[in-house]
MIZADREN-311632 format. One line per field, with one value per residue (C-alpha): residue number from 0; residue in one letter; x, y, z. Coordinates in nm, 3 decimals. Last residue first. Layout:
resi	(NUM	...)
resn	(A	...)
u	(X	...)
v	(Y	...)
w	(Z	...)
END
This chain:
resi	(632	631	630	629	628	627	626	625	624	623	622	621	620	619	618	617	616	615	614	613	612	611	610	609	608	607	606	605	604	603	602	601	600	599	598	597	596	595	594	593	592	591	590	589	588	587	586	585	584	583	582	581	580	579	578	577	576	575	574	573	572	571	570	569	568	567	566	565	564	563	562	561	560	559	558	557	556	555	554	553	552	551	550	549	548	547	546	545	544	543	542	541	540	539	538	537	536	535	534	533	532	531	530	529	528	527	526	525	524	523	522	521	520	519	518	517	516	515	514	513	512	511	510	509	508	507	506	505	504	503	502	501	500	499	498	497	496	495	494	493	492	491	490	489	488	487	486	485	484	483	482	481	480	479	478	477	476	475	474	473	472	471	470	469	468	467	466	465	464	463	462	461	460	459	458	457	456	455	454	453	452	451	450	449	448	447	446	445	444	443	442	441	440	439	438	437	436	435	434	433	432	431	430	429	428	427	426	425	424	423	422	421	420	419	418	417	416	415	414	413	412	411	410	409	408	407	406	405	404	403	402	401	400	399	398	397	396	395	394	393	392	391	390	389	388	387	386	385	384	383	382	381	380	379	378	377	376	375	374	373	372	371	370	369	368	367	366	365	364	363	362	361	360	359	358	357	356	355	354	353	352	351	350	349	348	347	346	345	344	343	342	341	340	339	338	337	336	335	334	333	332	331	330	329	328	327	326	325	324	323	322	321	320	319	318	317	316	315	314	313	312	311	310	309	308	307	306	305	304	303	302	301	300	299	298	297	296	295	294	293	292	291	290	289	288	287	286	285	284	283	282	281	280	279	278	277	276	275	274	273	272	271	270	269	268	267	266	265	264	263	262	261	260	259	258	257	256	255	254	253	252	251	250	249	248	247	246	245	244	243	242	241	240	239	238	237	236	235	234	233	232	231	230	229	228	227	226	225	224	223	222	221	220	219	218	217	216	215	214	213	212	211	210	209	208	207	206	205	204	203	202	201	200	199	198	197	196	195	194	193	192	191	190	189	188	187	186	185	184	183	182	181	180	179	178	177	176	175	174	173	172	171	170	169	168	167	166	165	164	163	162	161	160	159	158	157	156	155	154	153	152	151	150	149	148	147	146	145	144	143	142	141	140	139	138	137	136	135	134	133	132	131	130	129	128	127	126	125	124	123	122	121	120	119	118	117	116	115	114	113	112	111	110	109	108	107	106	105	104	103	102	101	100	99	98	97	96	95	94	93	92	91	90	89	88	87	86	85	84	83	82	81	80	79	78	77	76	75	74	73	72	71	70	69	68	67	66	65	64	63	62	61	60	59	58	57	56	55	54	53	52	51	50	49	48	47	46	45	44	43	42	41	40	39	38	37	36	35	34	33	32	31	30	29	28	27	26	25	24	23	22	21	20	19	18	17	16	15	14	13	12	11	10	9	8	7	6	5	4	3	2	1	0)
resn	(Y	P	P	L	L	C	S	W	F	G	K	C	I	Y	T	Q	I	D	F	Y	F	I	G	K	N	N	R	G	I	D	T	D	T	L	N	R	S	G	A	K	D	L	F	N	N	I	V	Q	S	Y	N	F	S	E	G	R	H	N	A	I	P	L	F	T	N	T	N	A	S	L	P	Y	L	G	I	I	T	K	G	T	N	D	F	K	T	I	N	A	V	H	H	N	T	P	M	D	F	T	V	Y	S	K	D	S	E	W	L	S	T	A	F	E	T	N	V	L	S	S	D	Y	F	P	V	V	N	E	A	Q	Y	V	S	K	E	V	V	L	N	F	M	Y	N	N	I	F	Q	S	K	A	Y	F	E	H	D	Y	I	S	Y	G	R	Y	Q	R	Y	M	D	H	I	M	V	N	N	I	V	N	V	W	Y	T	K	D	G	A	Y	G	S	A	T	I	G	N	A	G	T	R	I	Y	N	N	L	V	N	T	V	G	E	P	R	T	V	L	G	G	V	K	I	A	G	W	K	K	G	R	D	D	G	L	D	H	I	Y	N	N	F	V	Y	S	P	G	K	V	N	P	I	V	S	V	G	V	Y	G	H	E	I	E	N	D	Y	F	S	V	N	N	Q	G	G	D	M	E	I	I	D	D	N	S	Y	A	L	Y	N	N	Y	I	A	S	D	R	V	F	G	G	L	I	S	G	N	S	R	S	E	I	V	D	N	F	R	H	G	H	T	G	Y	F	R	N	N	R	L	I	V	Q	G	S	Y	N	W	D	P	H	N	A	A	A	L	Y	A	N	P	G	H	P	H	G	A	S	W	N	N	A	K	P	V	P	S	H	V	H	C	N	E	V	V	V	V	G	T	N	Y	L	N	F	A	S	D	Y	N	I	P	T	R	D	D	A	N	E	Y	A	L	G	D	V	I	V	N	P	S	R	G	F	G	S	I	N	C	G	N	F	W	L	N	H	S	S	D	S	S	I	A	N	K	R	G	G	S	V	T	I	N	E	F	Y	I	Y	K	N	S	G	I	N	I	A	S	D	H	V	N	S	D	A	V	I	P	T	T	D	D	G	I	I	K	A	W	G	D	S	T	G	E	I	N	L	A	E	L	D	L	Q	G	G	F	Y	I	D	K	L	H	Y	I	K	Q	P	D	F	Q	P	Q	S	D	W	T	K	F	S	Y	I	Q	I	E	D	D	Q	V	D	S	R	L	T	V	K	V	E	Y	E	T	Q	E	K	L	Y	F	I	S	G	S	L	A	N	D	H	S	N	W	H	L	D	L	G	D	R	W	N	E	D	G	K	K	R	Y	Q	I	S	A	T	D	S	E	S	R	D	F	I	S	I	S	A	S	E	L	L	P	T	I	R	Y	S	I	N	N	T	A	S	A	L	N	D	V	E	S	S	H	S	V	S	A	A	S	F	M	F	I	M	T	L	L	F	S	V	A	R	A	K	G	H	K	T	A	I	F	H	N	L	K	N	M)
u	(5.830	6.195	6.366	6.382	6.708	6.750	6.409	6.553	6.774	6.605	6.636	6.726	6.658	6.688	6.580	6.842	7.095	7.106	7.259	7.245	7.373	7.316	7.589	7.395	7.667	7.590	7.736	7.814	7.693	7.684	8.062	8.087	7.885	7.522	7.357	7.022	6.716	6.509	6.385	6.625	6.914	6.830	6.928	7.252	7.321	7.318	7.589	7.805	7.770	7.888	8.217	8.379	8.718	8.605	8.465	8.098	7.985	7.703	7.492	7.474	7.280	7.024	6.937	7.233	7.195	7.197	7.447	7.649	7.343	7.403	7.050	6.870	6.496	6.292	6.378	6.745	6.867	7.193	7.512	7.744	7.782	7.405	7.187	6.913	6.611	6.436	6.596	6.507	6.308	6.495	6.294	6.473	6.799	6.727	6.683	6.949	6.745	6.789	6.565	6.523	6.452	6.592	6.403	6.561	6.254	6.025	6.277	6.350	5.977	5.921	6.197	6.067	5.701	5.739	5.754	6.128	6.090	5.853	6.144	6.028	5.730	5.406	5.252	4.908	4.663	4.376	4.359	4.254	4.565	4.694	5.025	5.074	5.142	4.791	4.928	5.257	5.089	5.319	5.355	5.678	5.575	5.688	5.420	5.079	4.916	4.620	4.487	4.190	4.042	3.968	3.687	3.767	4.141	4.300	4.667	4.903	4.599	4.640	4.301	3.990	3.827	4.106	4.473	4.757	5.137	5.181	5.468	5.471	5.786	5.739	5.885	5.601	5.258	5.135	4.815	4.472	4.200	3.828	3.683	3.415	3.165	3.255	3.611	3.605	3.907	4.102	4.421	4.782	4.953	4.685	4.752	4.950	5.266	5.597	5.592	5.923	5.871	6.030	5.766	5.412	5.330	5.005	4.789	4.555	4.201	3.941	3.776	3.454	3.586	3.938	3.828	4.055	4.395	4.538	4.901	5.011	4.656	4.388	4.511	4.375	4.632	4.413	4.644	4.651	4.838	5.121	5.439	5.615	5.649	6.006	6.009	6.187	5.892	5.564	5.520	5.243	5.120	4.884	4.566	4.296	4.471	4.204	4.303	4.683	4.708	5.038	5.065	4.716	4.607	4.950	5.243	5.527	5.696	6.049	6.109	6.321	6.038	5.718	5.663	5.422	5.439	5.080	4.933	4.623	4.467	4.565	4.931	4.810	5.081	5.081	4.710	4.457	4.540	4.894	5.226	5.528	5.715	6.092	6.196	6.438	6.186	5.879	5.898	5.667	5.585	5.210	4.909	5.074	4.728	4.439	4.438	4.283	4.040	3.933	4.211	4.102	4.367	4.629	4.766	5.116	5.131	4.763	4.551	4.866	4.913	4.957	4.927	5.173	5.390	5.398	5.625	5.778	6.148	6.285	6.551	6.335	6.008	6.014	5.712	5.690	5.311	5.171	5.395	5.342	4.971	4.933	4.664	4.893	4.743	5.006	4.775	4.971	4.932	5.255	5.298	4.927	4.684	4.347	4.033	3.995	3.679	3.435	3.480	3.600	3.811	4.083	4.092	4.381	4.595	4.603	4.914	5.154	5.458	5.679	5.827	6.205	6.338	6.636	6.456	6.140	6.151	5.858	5.761	5.391	5.158	4.779	4.791	5.124	5.013	5.344	5.338	4.970	4.623	4.405	4.135	3.994	3.630	3.357	3.072	3.261	3.029	3.213	3.550	3.873	3.700	3.821	3.616	3.556	3.182	3.239	3.577	3.623	3.952	4.154	4.403	4.451	4.765	5.140	5.376	5.652	5.881	6.256	6.403	6.695	6.651	6.316	6.278	5.991	5.948	5.576	5.306	4.931	4.867	5.136	5.147	5.411	5.343	4.974	4.650	4.712	5.077	5.338	5.698	5.948	6.321	6.498	6.820	6.790	6.487	6.497	6.243	6.158	5.797	5.562	5.197	5.141	5.460	5.326	5.550	5.415	5.064	4.716	4.866	4.728	4.620	4.881	5.156	5.432	5.782	6.041	6.360	6.665	6.944	7.003	7.039	6.828	6.932	6.668	6.758	6.590	6.627	6.809	6.736	6.393	6.308	6.326	6.090	6.084	5.827	5.851	5.471	5.443	5.723	5.537	5.748	5.486	5.565	5.917	6.192	6.275	6.468	6.828	6.818	6.686	6.993	6.885	7.037	6.850	7.123	7.338	7.048	7.072	7.103	6.914	7.067	7.152	7.086	6.789	6.836	6.937	6.756	6.823	6.606	6.652	6.371	6.334	6.041	5.911	5.725	5.353	5.011	5.026	5.244	5.587	5.785	6.147	6.245	6.609	6.686	6.996	7.118	7.286	7.366	7.273	7.164	7.229	6.967	6.819	6.484	6.331	5.957	5.662	5.413	5.255	5.000	4.641	4.637	4.356	4.411	4.762	4.912	5.229	5.595	5.827	6.068	6.427	6.717	7.063	7.252	7.626	7.865	7.855	7.892	7.552	7.452	7.243	6.881	6.678	6.306	6.037	5.719	5.390	5.096	4.763	4.623	4.691	4.943	4.930	5.164	5.491	5.540	5.867	5.943	6.269	6.447	6.719	6.663	6.355	6.334	6.009	6.031	5.744	5.650	5.460	5.322	4.964	4.940	4.721	5.014	5.151	5.486	5.765	5.945	5.926	5.953	6.277	6.403	6.363	6.546	6.822	6.942	6.862	6.487	6.507	6.705	6.440	6.147	6.332	6.305	5.942	6.010	6.139	5.790	5.806	5.610	5.516	5.523	5.308	5.491	5.485	5.361	5.457	5.211	5.104	5.372	5.305	5.456	5.776	5.817	5.816	6.067	6.312	6.313)
v	(-4.806	-4.825	-4.517	-4.468	-4.399	-4.754	-4.717	-4.483	-4.713	-5.043	-5.346	-5.193	-5.394	-5.194	-5.299	-5.559	-5.469	-5.489	-5.198	-5.088	-4.819	-4.906	-4.984	-5.288	-5.514	-5.392	-5.087	-5.100	-4.983	-5.153	-5.173	-4.795	-4.771	-4.681	-4.454	-4.546	-4.390	-4.119	-3.973	-3.681	-3.926	-4.090	-3.833	-3.719	-4.084	-4.152	-3.892	-4.014	-4.374	-4.286	-4.136	-4.052	-4.208	-4.409	-4.100	-4.107	-3.795	-3.623	-3.935	-3.872	-3.554	-3.763	-3.841	-3.722	-3.564	-3.767	-3.900	-4.127	-4.305	-4.405	-4.445	-4.576	-4.534	-4.714	-4.849	-4.835	-4.900	-5.090	-4.911	-5.106	-4.816	-4.794	-4.595	-4.337	-4.261	-3.929	-3.651	-3.838	-4.157	-4.467	-4.723	-4.660	-4.719	-5.087	-5.200	-5.417	-5.409	-5.294	-5.304	-5.052	-5.019	-5.365	-5.636	-5.913	-6.125	-5.932	-5.918	-6.290	-6.361	-6.167	-6.364	-6.704	-6.622	-6.504	-6.185	-6.197	-6.375	-6.097	-5.856	-5.509	-5.497	-5.478	-5.161	-5.118	-4.884	-5.026	-5.107	-5.363	-5.532	-5.862	-6.001	-6.366	-6.599	-6.587	-6.509	-6.350	-6.078	-5.932	-5.610	-5.481	-5.164	-5.093	-4.839	-4.761	-4.467	-4.249	-4.033	-4.261	-4.254	-4.613	-4.544	-4.780	-4.834	-5.063	-5.105	-5.336	-5.510	-5.674	-5.574	-5.518	-5.834	-6.044	-6.096	-6.026	-6.044	-5.769	-5.658	-5.331	-5.219	-4.890	-4.803	-4.578	-4.474	-4.166	-4.073	-3.925	-4.033	-4.106	-4.234	-3.965	-3.987	-3.646	-3.781	-4.157	-4.382	-4.548	-4.736	-4.737	-5.012	-5.197	-5.307	-5.616	-5.410	-5.357	-5.054	-4.951	-4.624	-4.545	-4.301	-4.195	-3.879	-3.714	-3.524	-3.241	-3.167	-3.124	-3.144	-3.344	-3.515	-3.596	-3.696	-3.998	-4.123	-4.308	-4.425	-4.714	-4.836	-4.961	-5.101	-5.266	-5.392	-5.284	-4.990	-4.888	-5.080	-5.038	-5.242	-5.062	-4.751	-4.677	-4.362	-4.281	-4.086	-3.907	-3.601	-3.346	-3.164	-3.040	-2.838	-3.006	-3.326	-3.475	-3.707	-3.726	-3.941	-4.113	-4.416	-4.518	-4.696	-4.607	-4.806	-4.716	-4.435	-4.388	-4.078	-4.006	-3.812	-3.615	-3.328	-3.035	-2.870	-2.742	-2.980	-2.760	-2.978	-3.316	-3.392	-3.583	-3.779	-4.090	-4.119	-4.251	-4.423	-4.289	-4.438	-4.338	-4.071	-4.081	-3.789	-3.733	-3.529	-3.306	-3.036	-2.743	-2.531	-2.500	-2.523	-2.718	-2.811	-2.630	-2.337	-2.539	-2.658	-3.009	-3.044	-2.741	-2.833	-3.092	-3.337	-3.466	-3.751	-3.803	-3.895	-3.949	-4.264	-4.389	-4.768	-4.853	-4.550	-4.200	-4.058	-3.751	-3.781	-3.499	-3.463	-3.239	-3.049	-2.759	-2.533	-2.296	-2.262	-1.909	-1.606	-1.455	-1.534	-1.278	-1.415	-1.712	-2.044	-2.276	-2.476	-2.798	-2.929	-3.095	-3.356	-3.421	-3.491	-3.663	-3.756	-4.069	-4.098	-4.324	-4.520	-4.836	-4.607	-4.569	-4.316	-4.073	-4.000	-3.707	-3.582	-3.583	-3.810	-3.737	-3.474	-3.472	-3.199	-3.195	-2.962	-2.750	-2.475	-2.240	-2.004	-2.008	-1.949	-1.948	-2.141	-2.275	-2.545	-2.725	-2.973	-3.017	-3.036	-3.078	-3.277	-3.339	-3.435	-3.179	-3.034	-3.011	-3.045	-3.338	-3.166	-3.252	-3.495	-3.827	-4.042	-4.416	-4.381	-4.106	-4.074	-3.783	-3.649	-3.671	-3.399	-3.138	-3.120	-3.093	-3.316	-3.338	-3.134	-3.176	-2.922	-2.880	-2.620	-2.439	-2.166	-1.919	-1.691	-1.621	-1.544	-1.536	-1.705	-1.888	-2.171	-2.394	-2.668	-2.678	-2.733	-2.693	-2.616	-2.839	-2.929	-2.764	-2.820	-2.575	-2.618	-2.330	-2.116	-1.867	-1.584	-1.378	-1.318	-1.219	-1.297	-1.480	-1.653	-1.809	-2.081	-2.319	-2.296	-2.277	-2.139	-2.157	-2.512	-2.648	-2.489	-2.429	-2.575	-2.423	-2.611	-2.415	-2.650	-2.822	-2.494	-2.268	-2.006	-1.761	-1.581	-1.271	-1.238	-0.959	-0.814	-0.976	-0.846	-0.982	-1.063	-1.044	-0.804	-0.970	-0.978	-1.113	-1.358	-1.517	-1.797	-1.947	-2.043	-2.000	-1.740	-1.700	-1.404	-1.455	-1.836	-1.843	-1.676	-1.399	-1.276	-0.963	-0.698	-0.914	-0.918	-1.262	-1.367	-1.685	-2.031	-2.294	-2.029	-2.082	-2.207	-1.962	-1.901	-1.870	-1.889	-2.027	-2.029	-2.257	-2.237	-2.507	-2.380	-2.310	-2.477	-2.810	-2.671	-2.732	-2.545	-2.635	-2.500	-2.463	-2.418	-2.246	-2.289	-2.084	-2.258	-2.167	-2.526	-2.804	-2.954	-3.300	-3.213	-3.010	-2.940	-2.900	-2.666	-2.594	-2.319	-2.223	-2.130	-2.357	-2.604	-2.700	-2.917	-3.094	-3.010	-3.280	-3.420	-3.303	-3.386	-3.269	-3.013	-3.023	-2.727	-2.625	-2.255	-2.226	-2.566	-2.737	-2.788	-2.944	-2.910	-3.047	-2.853	-2.962	-2.779	-2.958	-2.811	-2.458	-2.208	-1.859	-1.941	-2.134	-2.265	-2.371	-2.541	-2.565	-2.818	-2.842	-2.535	-2.394	-2.219	-2.078	-2.004	-1.815	-1.760	-1.531	-1.284	-1.167	-1.081	-1.378	-1.616	-1.402	-1.228	-1.312	-1.004	-1.063	-1.437	-1.424	-1.160	-1.397	-1.700	-1.504	-1.330	-1.560	-1.539	-1.163	-1.184	-1.423	-1.202	-0.902	-1.065	-0.953	-0.654	-0.889	-1.022	-1.357	-1.359	-1.717	-1.844	-2.142	-2.462	-2.705	-3.044	-3.289	-3.556	-3.555	-3.613	-3.861	-4.185	-4.045	-3.790	-4.063	-4.271	-3.994	-3.827)
w	(3.607	3.521	3.380	3.004	2.820	2.691	2.527	2.268	2.062	2.119	2.344	2.680	2.992	3.309	3.659	3.740	3.473	3.095	2.908	2.551	2.319	1.955	1.705	1.587	1.727	2.076	2.242	2.609	2.946	3.285	3.304	3.290	3.607	3.642	3.894	4.045	3.892	4.055	3.728	3.758	3.777	3.446	3.187	3.351	3.429	3.056	3.001	3.288	3.174	2.824	2.944	2.611	2.542	2.241	2.072	1.975	2.157	1.971	2.005	2.376	2.301	2.120	1.760	1.560	1.220	0.905	0.653	0.880	1.013	1.371	1.503	1.193	1.241	0.976	0.632	0.538	0.183	0.164	0.065	0.294	0.539	0.577	0.341	0.386	0.168	0.230	0.023	-0.298	-0.253	-0.368	-0.565	-0.896	-0.710	-0.663	-0.301	-0.144	0.175	0.534	0.841	1.121	1.493	1.552	1.741	1.532	1.603	1.371	1.088	1.110	1.125	0.803	0.631	0.737	0.681	0.323	0.121	0.054	-0.282	-0.394	-0.432	-0.547	-0.315	-0.510	-0.663	-0.505	-0.681	-0.474	-0.106	0.153	0.292	0.425	0.302	0.388	0.678	0.829	1.176	1.068	0.862	0.598	0.401	0.244	0.063	-0.293	-0.383	-0.238	-0.415	-0.323	-0.608	-0.680	-0.329	-0.237	0.016	0.304	0.287	0.545	0.463	0.651	0.792	1.134	1.263	1.049	1.184	1.329	1.263	1.503	1.472	1.213	0.988	0.794	0.612	0.427	0.087	-0.033	0.093	-0.093	0.085	0.029	0.269	0.276	0.604	0.642	0.929	1.068	1.068	1.032	1.050	0.774	0.855	0.742	0.945	1.136	1.490	1.588	1.555	1.379	1.152	0.997	0.810	0.473	0.350	0.439	0.241	0.350	0.100	0.196	0.088	0.208	0.553	0.500	0.188	0.312	0.662	0.699	0.819	1.118	1.111	1.333	1.376	1.613	1.943	2.257	2.509	2.797	2.890	2.524	2.255	2.004	2.022	1.735	1.524	1.408	1.196	0.869	0.732	0.802	0.579	0.540	0.230	0.339	0.369	0.576	0.673	0.894	1.044	1.046	1.359	1.433	1.663	1.765	2.086	2.219	2.352	2.113	1.923	1.791	1.583	1.275	1.109	1.159	0.915	0.881	0.541	0.559	0.815	0.863	1.131	1.270	1.344	1.647	1.824	2.043	1.979	2.234	2.563	2.552	2.651	2.443	2.248	2.186	1.968	1.679	1.480	1.492	1.224	1.156	0.851	0.903	1.134	1.420	1.545	1.379	1.139	0.855	1.120	1.213	1.470	1.666	1.923	1.832	2.089	2.157	2.408	2.342	2.645	2.850	3.045	3.399	3.410	3.135	3.205	3.061	2.797	2.632	2.554	2.339	2.070	1.852	1.865	1.619	1.572	1.276	1.300	1.320	1.365	1.020	1.053	1.332	1.563	1.638	1.537	1.686	1.912	1.964	2.319	2.431	2.706	2.725	3.008	3.018	2.833	2.621	2.410	2.588	2.910	2.732	2.513	2.776	3.058	3.074	3.379	3.617	3.801	3.506	3.541	3.239	3.012	2.937	2.713	2.478	2.240	2.233	1.968	1.909	1.627	1.709	2.003	1.989	2.318	2.435	2.675	2.726	3.016	2.948	3.103	2.791	2.973	3.319	3.275	3.199	3.406	3.734	4.037	4.197	4.166	3.981	3.751	3.608	3.371	3.428	3.477	3.735	3.909	4.152	4.291	3.971	4.071	3.802	3.592	3.635	3.835	3.576	3.352	3.303	3.064	2.827	2.555	2.550	2.287	2.249	1.948	1.968	2.222	2.175	2.510	2.704	2.953	3.109	3.366	3.297	3.485	3.857	3.796	3.947	3.878	3.646	3.604	3.375	3.179	2.933	2.854	2.565	2.545	2.236	2.343	2.618	2.545	2.871	2.980	3.299	3.436	3.702	3.563	3.714	4.035	4.389	4.471	4.231	4.439	4.186	4.198	3.964	4.041	4.153	4.262	3.928	3.742	3.524	3.273	3.148	2.825	2.680	2.305	2.125	1.782	1.745	2.089	2.441	2.724	3.102	3.244	3.586	3.613	3.260	3.325	3.614	3.763	3.995	4.351	4.484	4.486	4.118	3.975	4.089	4.110	3.754	3.614	3.381	3.056	2.950	2.946	2.717	2.466	2.312	1.946	1.870	1.904	1.644	1.380	1.155	0.800	0.529	0.202	-0.168	-0.477	-0.828	-1.088	-1.389	-1.630	-1.859	-2.161	-2.167	-2.170	-1.994	-1.718	-1.572	-1.309	-1.235	-0.893	-0.795	-0.427	-0.292	0.062	0.333	0.661	1.017	1.091	0.844	0.615	0.652	0.492	0.208	0.208	-0.027	-0.191	-0.526	-0.479	-0.544	-0.173	-0.054	-0.339	-0.234	-0.509	-0.410	-0.475	-0.602	-0.346	-0.348	-0.577	-0.479	-0.689	-0.742	-0.740	-0.376	-0.293	-0.126	0.001	-0.260	-0.360	-0.637	-0.690	-0.919	-0.988	-1.140	-1.294	-1.347	-1.025	-1.146	-1.006	-0.857	-0.571	-0.539	-0.185	-0.026	0.302	0.493	0.709	0.972	1.189	1.014	0.678	0.535	0.164	-0.001	-0.363	-0.595	-0.344	-0.374	-0.003	0.091	0.104	0.383	0.382	0.625	0.753	1.128	1.084	0.896	1.137	1.430	1.295	1.133	0.820	0.529	0.559	0.546	0.224	0.107	0.177	0.043	-0.299	-0.309	-0.535	-0.797	-0.846	-1.015	-1.340	-1.414	-1.768	-1.853	-1.873	-2.159	-2.063	-1.798	-1.703	-1.341	-1.082	-0.805	-0.930	-1.075	-0.796	-0.535	-0.727	-0.815	-1.156)
END
């Protein structure tokens, strides 16, 4: 049993038999056909089904229904046709659905897999079930009669897909292809959004540049099956014409400050992919907490509660760069609507990975809401009051792993925590798994915050590195637990505060770091000053977390974001091209030229001894993996 499963699983007894309905096998044949048909045929947990598998592009979730809280389930998975099984994470109890539920990560697109579930109960014998599924295709199938070049359908103002009656079907999507000479530029005095999708569906956008929209750049309402691949979005949101007590208003008689204006405002919209997109430079900016709760713009507003449950959630945000600047920040870079609801935020079965997210005056990302198999991994985030918010986790389980969280702080330099948790009692009851993250900040690491006055949280915090350069009242704690919920566990975390030269935390059920000789000022300082996005250890195998732990080419365990890991997917389009003859400067210029940056030459760009792209010229200093792709401010 892997480390996480060992500590989380309740005692194993004899399993009670579960009758799996053979008539529901169609769910999994549907799931193995394509992205769209999987969703069209997906059954709801309320339909008395026995299990559900929801594949995405590079991950999948599984739920086994009609279970008891004392039951447990371990899983293994393999590519169809392979002989050997790989261990996955144990499933977690989901009290809302009476289910055991969890996710599998680092899968390949458009690939068939098998998953083996071993169910255990206190009352009956163990039971093994094997299911199959297929991950989504890299692109959907297009209707050849519905492939549109933007220059042929757009002639200025708002691109209104409802008026143009552009949408596809599950058998053939509509595709809109942009180009560098046809930006969508909306007059913010006329149009609330630059692209209006409405409830139209099955639409794929490729290589679009969007500017304007009084409130939002792109909006939809009760849509589903939308895909954005390659976009540059800026200049959206209301003008802050009136400032009252630090809050921005468009007009003097407005009753509420500017808020929720977003690049992607996809309301009640699920089954969405946003990849390789660049969001920056909104018109308004967020206030900080000195003027009360921050209000302001977002890059992505998560509201994936589609009226038809089959189309809810299933949001993928990958390979994107969403960021503001020091003086012009988002409220939350990614914000959840209805974040106290089981149907709030991403709702379910969603994955946010391989992104660079920066510059907010509140949270960099809110995963808040249902969080049923919602995951956040392989991301770099910085410059926010809070890094990742998972308050409250109403349903769970959710996963936060293999991220690099560093240099937190709002526009005043104030900061609270890398990962914010709470609200378990007032909005019960989901568990969050916090695994293998590298947290390097003066803020707290895992920190309690109140939701409706409740600071209780349920977490499994394992194999994280948390180093802090500040210590004051309730700041600089690696773990700040307020209510000491008995199910929370803190296992093998490296925790160190450089100011007081020791570990600082407030928590129970703490299993110390495996090598206490490394918990000292000299070693912690060496990690801090190395300025890498990851650290490595010769960690014993019993501390590895199945399906999560990565290794470098020497076999060392990696904690944090490892850019060139041989056993994971790539992190940016440039990472797809590692050949010596590839023109790195041309690729980076493709990212930077739209931000008004000067061109680079091949001599400006190299790869340092960490295997990370870097360049150091007059206005660019790149120290990390993602930040080298940012324009100057």
